[in-house]
Each structure stands twice: as structure tokens, then as C-alpha cells.
C-alpha positions in Angstrom: 26.9 33.1 -18.7 26.2 29.4 -18.8 25.7 28.0 -22.3 23.2 25.4 -23.3 25.7 22.6 -22.3 26.1 24.1 -18.8 29.6 25.4 -19.4 30.5 28.9 -18.2 31.3 31.4 -21.0 33.2 34.6 -20.5 31.8 37.8 -22.1 33.2 40.7 -20.0 36.7 40.7 -21.4 38.2 40.4 -17.9 37.6 43.9 -16.6 40.0 44.9 -13.8 37.4 46.5 -11.5 33.8 45.6 -10.5 32.8 49.1 -11.6 34.0 48.5 -15.2 32.2 45.1 -15.3 29.0 46.6 -14.1 29.3 49.4 -16.7 29.8 46.8 -19.4 26.7 44.9 -18.1 24.6 48.1 -18.2 25.7 49.0 -21.7 26.0 45.6 -23.4 25.1 42.8 -20.9 21.4 43.5 -20.7 21.2 43.3 -24.5 23.1 40.1 -24.5 20.8 38.5 -21.9 17.8 39.3 -24.0 19.4 38.1 -27.2 20.4 34.7 -25.8 17.6 34.5 -23.3 20.0 33.8 -20.4 21.1 35.5 -17.2 24.6 36.9 -16.8 26.4 36.6 -13.5 29.2 38.6 -12.1 32.1 36.5 -10.8 34.7 38.1 -8.6 38.0 36.6 -9.7 40.1 38.7 -7.3 40.9 35.6 -5.2 44.5 34.8 -4.6 44.8 31.0 -4.8 48.5 31.1 -4.2 48.4 31.3 -0.4 52.1 31.1 0.0 52.9 34.0 -2.4 52.6 37.6 -1.2 49.7 39.4 -2.9 52.0 42.3 -3.7 53.8 40.2 -6.3 50.6 40.3 -8.4 50.2 44.1 -8.2 53.3 45.1 -10.2 
């Protein structure tokens, strides 16, 4: 969610799967949107920025 200064704020506690994040949104996110009068967005952070490092190193 973006705050009034335009900075991105994290509210989902870094769930490991999209399903967990959507469940959190359905149980708490909708309430938070109404409370703060803002729209939550889901950001997929499963992007490997280390292109020279095998992805399997991160899944241990």
C-alpha cells in the first residue's frame, strides 16, 4: 500500500506463496483498505535479481 507520501508500505508479512497473500487480503486486507481509504496491491517478489547465481541456492 502506498502511504500519503507515496512510499510503499508492507503489510502482508512477506507470505511465501501467492495463495497465503490472497488469504491474508481476504481476511484482513479488505478491512485495512476501508480503514485507511487506500487500495492494496499484490507485488510478486519471486524475482531472482542475481542472474549469475543458480536459483536452487535460494531454495534450501
